[in-house]
N, C-alpha and C positions, 0 to 999 in steps of 0.2 A: 817535496815539505813536512819536515815534520811536523806537527802538531802541537805538540811540546819546545817552546827554542829553549827548553833547559839542557834537553832528552838529546842527542847524538842518533842522528838518521842511524838504521840499519844498515847491517853491511849486511850481502849474503856470500857469505866466506865454502857455499859449496860442504856436498856433506859430507863426516869422514868416516859412519860407517855405515850397514845397510839396518836396510827397516824389516821390520818383518815380513810382509806381502813380498818383497825383492827378494825369500831368502825362503817362499815359497817355490817347492814348482810343478809349472803346471805339467801334469798330465794329459797328452791331445790326445788322443784315442783317434787313429789312423786307417781307416777304407781299406779291404784287403782286398777286393775287387779295385779301385782308385792306382793303388801301391802294387800289382800287377802289373795292368793294363800304360802303366807310365815304363813299367819295366822294359813291358815287349816292343811299345814306343822307343826308349831308348836302342834294344839289342836292336834293331831294323832300322836305326841311325847305323850302329856298329857296321850293322854290315852291309849297308850305301858304299856307304865311306871304305868302307876293306876294313875294322878293325877285327875280324875275326875273335879275336883272344876276350878284348869289347864284352860283342854282343854276344858273346858263349857262355859271357862271367851273368852279363843283368836276366839271360832268357833263365840263366839255374837262381838268380831270385827272384822271379816272376813263377817257376816251379815251386822252389820254396814256399811261397807267402799261398799259391794256390796249384795242389798236387797233383789235378785230375784233367787239368786245363787241355787242349788238345792244340793249339795255339802257342803254345810253351815249351811242348814236348815239338815238336814237326822246326820253333826257335831255337832248340839244345840243335837239334840233327842238323838244318842248315850249315848252321853253323862249326857243328865239332866235323861237319864233311868237309865242309872250308883246310881245318883245320886235319888234315887226316888219319882222323879219331875217328876211320869205315864203323866201327863193332862198335860203339858206338849209335853212333850216326843211324848205321842201320836200322839199330835195334827201340830208338826216339821216336823216327818215320812210322815203323810196323806196330809201337804206339799210337801214335796218332790218328794211325788209318785204322787199328779199333774202338780208339773214345771214336773220330765222327769220322767213319768209313764212306761219306758224300758230302764231307765238308772242302768250306773254298781253295783248300794244300792237299783237298786229297791227289786230285793229278797229275801238282810238283811233286808229292809226297814218293809217287808211285813214280814216277819214273826217276830220280833218282836215289831211289833204292833199283831200277832194271843199274843205271849205270853202272851200283857201287857193285852189285852182283856177278857172278862168273856165271858161263852163259855153258 
């Protein structure tokens, strides 16, 4: 109900422009470790569903975020092996073992290397 009977009630016709606040760009700083962990988690999911190219690409993203993470190298090696990129897989598994020789994936990396290298 209007406060002044002589004036019509206000009507909201929406905004026709932009406010200064909406034109400002928000800068969100992303935590590199959280980003890399998400990339590796998605890469693992893709491996379990048979999307080896997706796993390979997400593992590469993780490696771009944190280049010396052994698990990212292992993930690339694992997906490269499935994609028949044998040279790259061997290189990545060897790098994993160099970075983390007693790591949780060391036995898997050694097994994969044994399968791929001629005897």
